[in-house]
N, C-alpha and C positions, 0 to 999 in steps of 0.2 A: 496714474496717481501717485504722488509721492505720501511716505506717510513717517510718523514722527515716532518713534518708540526709546525711550530713556532705557528700559529693560528694570525698572521699578514701578513707581506710581508716577501718573501723567503729571507734564513740567507745573509748573504754577501756572495759574493765567495769565499774570502779566508777565510772564517770559513769552508764552504764548503770542498774548496779543503781537508781542515785540516782532515778530519773526511772519511778515507779512509775507513771505516769499514760500510759505507754505500752505498747501489747499487747508481749507477748511475742515473739509469732509475727512481727509489724513489726520488731522490733530481730531474730532471727533474717534475715528477708529483707533488712534491711542486712547483718548474716555474708553473706548469700547473695550480695547483688551485689559485696561485695566481693571473694569467690573469683575474680566474673569478671574482678576487675583485677589479678590473680596476675602475674607474669611468663608469659612467652610458655613458657619451659622447664617451669613447673607445667602450665600447660596441654595440655600434652602427655599427662597423665594422666587416664581418665575423671573427669566430676563424680562425688562417693561422697554416696549421699542417706543421711541419719543421721536415723534418729527418735528422739526423746525422749520418754521416757514420765516425765516428770517434774510434779510437782503445785507445786514452787515453782521458779519467775523467776530466780531470783538462784542458785540451785545450777543452773538450767539453761544461764544467761550464763556462768558460769566453767566447765564443763564445753565451750563452745564455744569461747571464750577457749583454753584448756588444747589443744582438736584443731588451730588455728588455727596453733599452735607446730610444726605437722608440716610446717607447708607445702605444701600439697597442697589442692584446689579442693573443699570440701564446703556441700554444700546439707541446714540444718537444717528440722524441724520439732517442735514439742512438744505432747506432749497429756497428760490428766490424766485421765481418764473412759474406762470399758469403749467408749461410741458413739463417742468421737472416736476413739479407735483404733482399731476397725472401719472408719470413713469415710477414716482417713489408707490404711490397709491394701487399702484399694478404690480408692485414686485412683491408685496408684503401688506398683513395686515398691521394697524398701528394699534397702541394702547392710550397715547395722548398726541394731539396736534398743538403746541404752542406759537402765537402766530402775531405779528407783528402787523398792526394795522395797515400802513402805509408802507407803499414801495414802488420804487420805476417800473409802469405796470402790471401794477399787482396787489390786491388790497386784501383784508382780513375775511371780506363777505365774498370774493370770488375765490377764495381759501376756502372757505365754509358751502359755498354751490358746488367746487370740485369734491369734498371730501362726502358730501351728503350723495354726490351723483357718481359716487364711487360703488356705491350701496356699504360702505364703511359706518362704523356708528362712532366711532371713536370720538371722546368728549374734545372740545376748542375750547383753546384759555388764547385771549387777546393779551396780547403785551406790549403797549406799546407807549411813548412818550407825547403824542399829537395827538391823541384820540380824548375830545372833552367829556366829561365826564356822564353827561348825559347819553351821550353818542354811544359810549360803551353797554348803559344799560338798553337804548333800544337793539345794540347787537345782541345782546343774550336774552331780548325779545323774541328774536328771531333765527335762536338756536345756539348762538357763542354759552357753555358750560360759567364762564367768566370770564371778567376785565380786570386787568393788574396795571397799573402805572409803572411803566420802568425806573422810576423815582423812588417807589415803595415796592423793592427786592423781598421786603421782611414778608409779606404776604404770599409769596411761588410757593416757599414750601406745604404749608396748610392748603393751601389750592391744589397744587396737584397730589398728595396726600390725600384729601377728599375723593378728586375725582378718579384716582387711580383705585381706591377703595369701590367707589359707587360702579367703575364701569367693571373691575372684578365682579362683585355680587350681580348685577345684572347681566353678564354673560354666562356665570356659574345658572343665574335661573333661567337664561335661557340656553345650555346645554340640556340643563335635566327635563326642560319643555321638551326639547330634541328627540331628547334620548324616549321618555316616555312616550312621542307621536311614534316612534321607530317601532319600539315595543309596541303598538298597539295593530300597528300596522304590517311587522315581519314576524317571525319565525324567527324565535332567541337561538335555536340551535342553529341553524345553517344559516342565518342570515336574509331567505327568501321570502319574496312577500306573502301575506300570510292570504287567507282565506277575503278576510275583508278589501285588502289592499287591491288582492286580482279583480274582487268585482267592482271595483269603483274604477280602477284601470281600463275593465273591458266597458264601462259605461261610457268614461271617459272617451276613447275611441269609438262607440257606436254614434256618440252625440257628435262628434265632431268630422262622420261620414258627408263627403262634399259630392260624390259621383256615386249613381245608380250602378246596381248590379259588381258591388265591391263586396267580395266573402272573408269573411275571418273564420279559424276555427279555433275548438281545442279539445286537446288529449287530457284523459284523466289517469292515471296510470295507479295502481297499489300494488305491491310487492308481497309479492306470494309467500308463505310460513312464514313471517317476518317475528312471527311469536317465539315459534322454533330458534330463529336464529340469535334471539335474547337470552332464550333458554340455553346456546351452547354457549356464548363469548359472553355473556352477561349485557347488564344496561349500557355500560360504558361502551362496551364491545360495537353494539346496536346504535348506539348515535354517530358511532366513528361510521358506521354502516352509510347511515344516513348522509352523511355530510360528504361521504363520499359519493354517493348516487348523488347528491346533488349537483357536486362538482362536475359530475360527468354528464349530466344532461343539459347543464348549459354552454360545457363544449360542444355538445351535438347539436344543439339547438341554437347556435348564437344569437340568430334573428330574432327570437321567441322571448316571450315574457316566462319565466320558468317561477314556480311558488310551490311552499309545501301546504296543502291544505286540510292534510290528517296527519293520524301518527304517521303510518305507511304510506300515507296518496299521496304524488305530485301530481301537478298541473303544466301544461304545456299552453300561452296561448299565443297564434302567430296571426298579426292583425291582416295580412293578404294573404289570401291562397289564392290556386284557382280553380280548385274543384277537393273533392271529398278523396278521389284516388292519390293528389301532392297530399293529404294530413294522413293514409294512410302510409303512403312512404315513410313517411315521419316516424311514425308508430313502429314499423320494420326497421327505421335505424335504431329507435329506441331500444328495442330489441336484441337486436345487434350488440349494440354498447352494453345492455347488461349480461350479455353471455361472456365477457372479459369475465373472469376471475377477479375477487375483489379480496385484497391482505388486509385481513383485521385481526388484532394479536397476533401476530407472526403466522397465522394459515389462512388459505385461499378458498375463499366462499363464494358461489355461484348461485343469483340471484335468480329471478325473475317476473315478471310483473304481469295482470291481467290490464288491456286496455281499452278503455272506453273511449270513441270518436263521435265528435258533434260538429257540425257546421254550420256556420251564420247566415243568413236570416232565414233559410231553407228550412231546418231544423230548430230553430228556435228565435224568439222576438223578442226576449232581453238577455242580459248578463246574467241573472241569477238562473233565469230558464237555460241558458246555455251549461254553464256549471253543474245544474242538476240532472239535464239530461245525458250529457256526458261522464254524470255519474250512475247515470239509470244503464249506460251502454256498457261502463264499468263492471257492474254486478252481472253483467249476460253475460260478459268475458269471465268472467272467475266461476259462472258455471258451464260454461267450454270448456274450460279447465287451462292452466297454467301455461303464461305466454300466449293466450287468444287475444284478438284484438276482434272487437266488435264496432260496427257502426250503430249511431243510436237510429232506430228508427220509430218513429210517431207509434205509440201503444193503441192497438184496437183491441175490443173486449171477444173473445172468442165467438161467443154468441155473434157477434156484429158479422165476423169473419168466416165462420165456420156455419150459419144458420141452416145453407139451403146444403141437402145433401148432398145434392149434384156438384155443389160450387166445390165443397170439399173433396170427394171424391174424384175430380177434375184434376185439384189444386194437389194432392195426393201421388196421385198418378205420375203427374207432371213433375212434382219431387222427387218420386224413383228416377224416372227417367233422365231428369237434367242431375241427378247426383246432389242434391240437397241437402240429402241427409248424412250425416255424420256422425262418428264414433268417438266419443273421450273415454279414459278407462281410468276408473278412480283404482290407486294402488291399495295391494292388501300386503300390510305389514307383519310379519311373524315376530310375535311379543320377545318371543327367545332369542332371538341373532338380534332383532332392532333390523331386519333385510326385507326388503321389497319380495314377496314371495310369487304374488298373482295378481290382476288385475281384477274387477266387476266393469263391464261393457256397457255404458248409456248412450243413447241413441239422442240428437239434437237434430233440430229442424233446421238449416237456415236459410229461412224464405228474403226470397229476392225483395220482397216491400216490406214486412217485418220483422226484418232480421231474425236474431237468433231464437226458435221460438221452444220452450224444454216441454218436456213428455208429456206432463200432467196437462198439457192445452191440447193434443193432439189426439196422444193415445186410445183413449175414451171414446173418441169420436170415429177413428179409425176400427175400432172395435165394433161399435154401434154401424156401420155401414161396409161389414165384412173387408176390409183392406188388412185387417192386422195380418193375414197371413203372409200376402206378399213382404211388409214391412218388417216381420217375423224372422223371415226366411231369408232376408238380406242384410238384417241385425247378424242373426248366428254365422251367416258365411264370413262376413266381414270382419266378426273378430275372431274366427277361428283360420281364417287366412292371415291373418295380424300374429296370433299368437305363432302358428309356425313359421312366421319372418322372426320373430324374435329368437325362437330357437337357433333358427341358420345360423342368428347373428350372434350364438354364442348364450345366450339366455334359457338355456335350456331345460331350466324346472318350472318355468312361467306356466304359471295355470289363469286361465278365464272363465270368468261367470258370466253367464246371459239371464238375463229375467224373460221367464216366460208366461205371454198372457194364457190366462183361462182360455178364452175362447181358443185359441190357436192348440192350447194344449190339448182340448178337447174335437175338435173341428174334426178329426181323424186323418191320420196318414203323418201322423207327428214323428211317431218312431221313424221311420220308413226317411222322413225327412233329415233328421239328426244325423242318420248312419251316413248318407248320399253327403251331406255336407262335411261329413266327417273326411272320406276317403276321399273326395276332390281336394279339400285344403289339405290332404295329407300329414293330420291331426292325429295323434295318439287319444283315443277316447279320456283316456285318466286324465288328460290337461282341462277337460269341459266339466265346467261344474252349469248344472241348470238350477233357476231358482226360482221355485215359484211361491206364493202365497199362501199363508196358512190359511186362512177363513175359503181360497178358492178350494187347499185339496179337500175338505169337508163337507163338499157340497154331493159327491157320489162317492164316496168312501170304495167299495169295491172296485169300482172301474177305476179308480186313481189308484187303488194297490197293483189292479195287473196293469197299467201303464207305466208305473213305475219300477216293476220289476221288471217289462219287457226293456226299457232304459239301461237298466242296471247291468242287465245282458250284455249292453255294448260296452259297457266299462265306463260312462261318464260317472259323476259324481251329481250325486242330488241334494236339493238344500232347502230348508225352509225359512223364506225371507217374512223378516217384520215379526219373528217368533213373538209368542204372548200378547198377542192383538186378537187373536183370531176364536180364542175358547175351547180349544181341539180337546177333545177326550185323549185321558191319557190311556187309556187301552187300545182308542186307534193309533196316535203315536210310537205304540210300541209295536205295530204292526209293517208301520212304515219302512221299507229300506233308503231311510233317510241318512247320508252321511255327516250332513253339516246344519246347525243350528245357528240364527242369524236371531241376538239379541235386538228387537225394535229401541231407536233410537230414543224414543219418548222415555223410557222406564231411564235409560242413563241422563237425559238432558235434568232429571227432576234427582239424582242418585245426592245431591250436595246435600240436600235440606229435607227429603222426603224421606222417610224410613221404608214404609212400604215399597216405593220402587225397590230401593237397596235391596230388601228381601226378596221381591219378584227375581231381581236379575242373582241374585245368588241361588235363589231354586233353580231357573231356568239351567246354569252353570252344573249345578250342580246334579238335574238331571239329565243332563245331554252325557255326563261321565257316566253315568250308571247306564246309558242305552250305548257309551260305547260313540259316542259323538263329538264331533269335535264342536267347536265355540267360537263365533264370530260377535265381535262387539261393532256394532252400527253407529256411526255420528259421532264418533268421538270429535267432540271440539274444545275440550278444557283439558288441562293440565292434572285436576283432581280427577273428573273421568279417568282419565288415562293410567291413572295410580290404581281406582277401585277397581277396574277391570284386570289389572295385571295383579291385586289382590285374590281376586276371583279365579287367575289361572286359566284365563282367556287363553287364547293356543296365537289367533289373529288378531288382530284390529284397524278400521280401516274410520276416516273422517277428515275432516277440513283443518285440525291440529295437526294432522301429518301430513295429508298433501291433500287439495285439491281436483276434481278430476284433469286429467293431461289429456292432450293429442298425443297421439302414437310415437310422434318424432322425440316427444318430451319425454316419455319412459324410458326409455333406455338413459339417458340422462340422470333421471331419479334415480333409478337402477344402481348405478355404477357409482352414487354417494355414498354409499356406505352404510352406518349403521342411521337409522330414518328414526329414531327413538331418542 
C-alpha cells in the first residue's frame, strides 16, 4: 500500500479527493501521522481509533477532515465489506464506528451485527444520505447510537464528542469493576488466585467432571520461619521473597493452579492426578525447588516449607473440605518438622482407635517392627552466639492409615499397657546414634536431650540401659541430656535422688522439664543433681500481659543461677518472649519462633545457617 505524507499537516481534503490513484487508507495514514504532530496538550488525551464503514473514499475523507476540527488525536481506517470489517475488528479494539447505511453488498445493520458479534461494545453512528429519518430511528432502536444525514454534517462533531465521552466513561467504569473483581478474587501482592478464587475453581472443576474415577489433588504449603525472614530482611524483603516463591511454584507446576491462601501459605491444585503417589512426587519437587537459594536484598536466603497433601474424592467430598483437609495435613507436617510432607488421613479419636489394649499393643509392636516411628529434633539455640548447640529429640508415629500421630495420643497408652520401655529404648538409641553421626560430620559440640517417661525411669534397669546405649553409639555421655518432668520426680524423692546420682556418675546431664508446674519443694530441689531447668512455656505465653507470669519466670532464673544450673526457655513463639528471656539472661532457648522440629537431614542445614536469633 502506498502512502501520502507532505512533511507538514495532511493535504487539504479537496486536494486529497482529486488524487484517486492514492489508496484511501494510505491517505488516512497521512491523517494518522498528522495526529502524532498535534501540540503537546492534545497528546495528553489517548488516541481515538475510528473505524469508517464507507464505500466512498471522498465521503470518508470528508468525515476525517471534519473530525480533525475537534483537535483530538485520531487514527482512522476505512472498510467497505463484511470481510474487511471482520479483519479490522479482529486486529484491534475500536473506540467508534461510523457507518454508511447502504453499500454494494453491505449495509449498516450488517455492520452492527459484525461489531456486536466480535464482542466489541464501541458505539456505532449511521451516517447516510439515503436512509429515511424513520428508518434511522428504527436503526437506533436496534442498537445504533445515532443517525446523521450526510447533508447535515454540523451534527457530526457534537455527536462524536458525546459518544466518545460516554464510551470513555462506560469503559472506565467497567475497568474499575474488573479491577474490583480481580482484587476480590486474587492476591494483590503476587497476582495469584486467593482462597475464594481457588475454592470457586475447584468447585467448577468438580461440577464439570464427566467420567467416574477421576482424581484431583491439592497441596498446601506453609513457609517455615517466615517471621524470622521478615525480621531479617524487613517487610519489603519478605514481600519480595513471597513473589519469588510464587513465580517458582508456577514454574515447578505449570499444569496446576497456584494460589496464595495465607500470609506465608500457598496452594497447588492439580485437576487430574493418578493417585497420591503422584501428588507426593509433586510435593517433593516443590521441596527441591525451595532448597535453591533465593536472593533478597543482595543476600541469599534458604527457605523450607511444611506441606500437606489431600486427594479428591477419596479424602474429601467438596472443594471446601479438600482445602480444609490439606491444611490439616499441613499442620501435621509442621509438627513433624521443617520440610516434612504429610498425606491427609481422616481423623479418628484415640479412644476409637486404641480402645482395645490388645489392638494398641499389636499396633505399637508392629510400628516398632515396621519402623513406623521416627524422630524429629527441636533445635536448641545459644542466646549469646545465636547458634544451634543442641537438639531435643521428639518421637512421632507415622501410622499407615491415620498419618502422623503425635506423642500425646500414644505415649500415655503405651505407658499404661507396658510398651513404653521398648519404645523409650528405641528413642534413646536412635537419638544417640544420630548425635554421634552429627559429630562425625563435623558438628562436634552437638548435644541431644531425650525425654524420659516416669514409668521407664522407675521400671528398673534404666541406668544400665543408658550406659549400654552410650557404649553402642560410641557417644560421650556429656552430650546426652535426660529430661524428666518435675511432678514425676517428687513421687519418691529419696529413690529419685539415688537414681539421678547414678546417672550423673555416667557423665550425662540431667534437666527438669516444664519447671514451675510441679510445686516441688525448694529443699528437695537443692538435693537433686540437676544441671538444667527448663521454664515451662505456659509462663512465657502470658508474659506480655500477666505480671505474675513475668515474676515467676524471673524467680525461676534467679533460683537456677543460685543453684548453678543452666536455664532453657521453652516455647518461645514471639519476638516479645525472646526479648524477655534475653533480659532474664537465659542461656538457651527453643521454640517455633526460632525453628520448628526438624527431621535429621534438615538439622545440619539449619546448623550451618549461622546466627539463628
